[in-house]
C-alpha positions as CSV (number, residue, x, y, z in Angstrom):
1,M,79.3,-44.6,42.9
2,I,82.8,-43.7,41.9
3,N,81.7,-42.0,38.7
4,T,78.9,-40.3,40.6
5,L,81.3,-38.8,43.1
6,I,83.7,-37.7,40.3
7,G,80.8,-36.2,38.3
8,L,79.5,-34.3,41.4
9,A,82.9,-33.0,42.3
10,I,83.4,-31.6,38.8
11,I,79.9,-30.1,38.7
12,F,80.2,-28.4,42.0
13,T,83.7,-27.1,41.1
14,F,82.5,-25.7,37.8
15,M,79.4,-24.1,39.3
16,N,80.6,-22.9,42.7
17,L,84.3,-22.2,42.2
18,L,84.6,-21.4,38.5
19,H,81.1,-19.9,38.2
20,F,80.0,-21.7,35.1
21,S,76.3,-22.0,34.3
22,Y,74.1,-24.9,35.6
23,W,74.0,-26.5,32.2
24,T,77.7,-26.2,31.3
25,S,78.7,-27.5,34.8
26,T,76.4,-30.5,34.7
27,L,77.4,-31.3,31.1
28,M,81.1,-31.2,32.0
29,G,80.6,-33.3,35.1
30,N,78.6,-35.8,33.2
31,I,80.9,-36.1,30.3
32,I,83.8,-36.9,32.6
33,G,81.7,-39.1,34.9
34,A,80.3,-40.9,31.8
35,A,83.8,-41.8,30.6
36,V,84.6,-43.3,34.0
37,S,81.2,-44.9,34.2
38,Y,81.7,-46.7,30.8
39,V,84.9,-48.3,31.8
40,L,83.8,-49.3,35.4
41,N,80.3,-50.5,34.3
42,R,81.6,-52.5,31.4
43,K,84.3,-54.2,33.4
44,F,82.9,-54.5,37.0
45,T,79.2,-53.6,37.4
46,F,77.9,-55.6,34.4
47,N,80.9,-57.7,33.5
48,S,80.0,-57.2,29.8
49,T,81.4,-59.1,26.9
50,K,79.2,-57.5,24.3
51,N,80.7,-55.9,21.2
52,Q,82.3,-52.7,22.3
53,A,81.5,-50.7,19.2
54,G,77.8,-51.2,19.4
55,S,77.7,-50.7,23.2
56,V,79.5,-47.3,23.0
57,L,76.8,-45.8,20.7
58,R,74.0,-47.2,22.9
59,F,75.9,-45.9,26.0
60,I,76.1,-42.4,24.6
61,L,72.4,-42.4,23.7
62,V,71.4,-43.6,27.2
63,I,73.7,-41.0,28.8
64,L,72.3,-38.1,26.8
65,A,68.7,-39.1,27.4
66,C,69.3,-39.6,31.1
67,Y,71.2,-36.3,31.3
68,F,68.5,-34.1,29.7
69,I,65.6,-35.8,31.5
70,A,67.2,-35.9,35.0
71,Y,68.8,-32.4,35.1
72,G,65.9,-30.8,33.3
73,L,63.4,-32.3,35.8
74,G,65.7,-31.5,38.7
75,L,65.9,-27.8,37.8
76,R,62.2,-27.7,37.0
77,A,61.3,-29.3,40.4
78,V,63.4,-26.9,42.3
79,H,62.0,-23.9,40.5
80,L,58.5,-25.0,41.1
81,A,59.1,-25.7,44.8
82,L,61.3,-22.7,45.6
83,G,61.1,-20.3,42.7
84,H,58.4,-18.2,44.3
85,L,60.5,-17.6,47.4
86,P,62.5,-14.4,46.8
87,A,65.0,-15.0,49.7
88,I,66.4,-18.2,48.1
89,P,69.6,-17.4,46.2
90,Q,69.9,-18.8,42.7
91,H,73.1,-20.7,43.4
92,F,71.3,-22.6,46.2
93,E,68.5,-23.6,43.9
94,E,71.0,-24.7,41.3
95,N,73.0,-26.8,43.8
96,L,69.8,-28.4,45.0
97,A,68.8,-29.1,41.4
98,V,72.1,-30.8,40.8
99,I,71.6,-33.1,43.8
100,I,68.0,-34.0,42.6
101,G,69.2,-34.3,39.0
102,M,72.1,-36.5,40.0
103,G,69.8,-38.8,41.9
104,L,67.4,-39.2,39.0
105,Y,70.3,-39.5,36.6
106,T,71.9,-42.3,38.6
107,I,68.7,-44.3,38.7
108,L,67.7,-43.8,35.1
109,N,71.3,-44.4,33.9
110,Y,71.7,-47.7,35.8
111,F,68.5,-49.2,34.4
112,G,69.3,-47.8,30.9
113,Q,72.8,-49.3,30.9
114,K,71.5,-52.6,32.3
115,K,68.7,-53.0,29.8
116,L,70.1,-51.3,26.7
117,V,73.8,-51.3,26.8
118,F,75.5,-54.0,28.8
């Protein structure tokens, strides 16, 4: 949860305060969140003693797969649901897509880390 909150804070800061794009903001939030996630998951969530060199590569691959799947689906779902409504501002759609994407990402990432990394 800590890495999720950190990632969301960074994403929303980049998108809403610094006006970066959806993809740049989500990527930056997830890179920083992933760094926190690796340390916390390895140490506390999964209490892993596996070889760190091998787990880092698997961790990065799982993170990337989860990122593109979750945030791509989140954005697509919001566009399908709200894209035909002209009164909905783009920044609202993107913020909603971030929330949906983060939910999907968290679920996919947890199981990917549990099964493939730690």
